[in-house]
C-alpha positions in Angstrom: 108.2 166.8 63.2 109.7 164.3 65.6 111.8 161.9 63.6 111.4 158.2 63.8 114.6 156.4 62.9 112.7 153.3 61.9 110.8 154.9 58.9 111.9 157.1 56.0 111.1 160.8 56.4 108.9 160.8 53.4 106.8 158.0 54.9 106.6 159.9 58.2 105.2 162.9 56.3 102.7 160.8 54.5 101.6 159.3 57.8 101.3 162.8 59.3 99.0 163.9 56.4 97.0 160.8 56.7 96.5 161.5 60.4 95.4 165.0 59.6 92.8 163.6 57.2 91.6 161.1 59.8 91.4 163.7 62.6 89.8 166.3 60.4 92.7 168.8 60.1 92.5 168.2 56.3 88.9 167.6 55.4 88.0 166.0 52.1 88.1 168.3 49.0 90.4 170.8 50.9 93.9 171.7 50.0 96.9 170.4 52.0 100.0 172.5 52.5 102.4 172.6 49.5 105.6 170.7 49.3 107.5 174.0 49.9 105.4 174.7 53.0 105.9 171.2 54.4 109.7 171.3 53.7 110.1 174.7 55.3 107.9 174.0 58.4 109.4 170.5 59.0 112.9 171.5 57.9 113.2 168.7 55.4 114.4 168.6 51.8 111.7 169.6 49.3 112.3 166.5 47.3 111.6 164.4 50.5 108.4 166.3 51.1 107.4 165.8 47.4 108.0 162.0 47.7 105.7 161.9 50.8 103.0 163.8 49.0 103.3 161.7 45.9 103.0 158.5 47.9 99.5 159.7 48.9 98.7 160.6 45.3 99.7 157.1 44.3 97.5 155.5 46.9 94.5 157.7 45.9 94.4 159.8 49.1 95.4 163.2 47.4 94.9 164.6 44.0 96.5 167.4 42.1 94.7 170.5 40.7 97.2 171.8 38.2 98.5 175.1 39.1 96.7 175.2 42.5 98.0 172.4 44.6 97.2 169.1 46.3 93.7 168.3 47.6 92.2 165.5 49.7 90.2 163.0 47.6 86.5 162.6 48.5 86.2 159.3 50.4 89.9 159.5 51.6 89.0 159.6 55.3 86.8 156.5 55.0 89.5 154.7 53.0 92.1 155.5 55.7 89.7 154.4 58.5 89.1 151.1 56.7 92.7 150.5 56.1 93.7 151.3 59.7 90.9 149.1 61.1 92.2 146.2 59.0 95.7 146.9 60.3 94.4 147.1 63.8 92.7 143.8 63.5 95.9 142.1 62.2 98.2 143.8 64.7 96.1 143.6 67.9 92.9 141.6 67.6 94.3 138.4 66.1 97.1 138.1 68.7 94.7 139.0 71.4 92.3 136.3 70.4 95.1 133.7 70.0 96.4 134.4 73.4 92.8 134.4 74.9 92.3 131.0 73.4 95.6 129.7 74.9 94.4 130.9 78.3 90.9 129.4 77.8 89.3 132.8 78.0 85.9 132.7 76.2 84.9 135.5 73.8 82.2 136.4 76.3 84.8 136.7 79.2 87.2 138.7 76.9 84.4 141.1 76.0 83.6 141.7 79.7 87.3 142.2 80.5 87.5 144.8 77.7 84.3 146.6 78.9 85.6 146.6 82.5 89.0 147.9 81.6 87.5 150.6 79.3 85.2 151.7 82.2 88.2 151.9 84.6 90.2 154.0 82.0 87.2 156.3 81.5 87.1 156.8 85.3 90.8 157.5 85.5 90.6 160.0 82.6 87.5 161.7 84.2 89.4 162.0 87.5 92.5 163.4 85.9 90.5 166.0 84.0 88.7 167.1 87.2 92.0 167.5 89.0 93.2 169.9 86.4 
């Protein structure tokens, strides 16, 4: 795991597990690796791994089956997507709309700018894949 000095390791582990739930690596109702497995694989202290997993238990993303391990809560993916969409809106959309208003860009013009840029990026990605 690539370390990010701006966040505690246990939080980085929790985010890694969350991303695995969002991308389907850890589907709902399936078991996630144990604290021991995470600590060995990521070369982190087992107590740190336990703290990261417990963070997700506390937020209702994982639950414990006594004697078996930790499992993804039904609805966890949707809960994470909803939370991330709210964060995306706060972090990106609000500032974008504020700056667009300052520049007198209408919502319609902004929408067209987004569509055009997305089309350009798709074309670039397609061209890059074809070259490989």
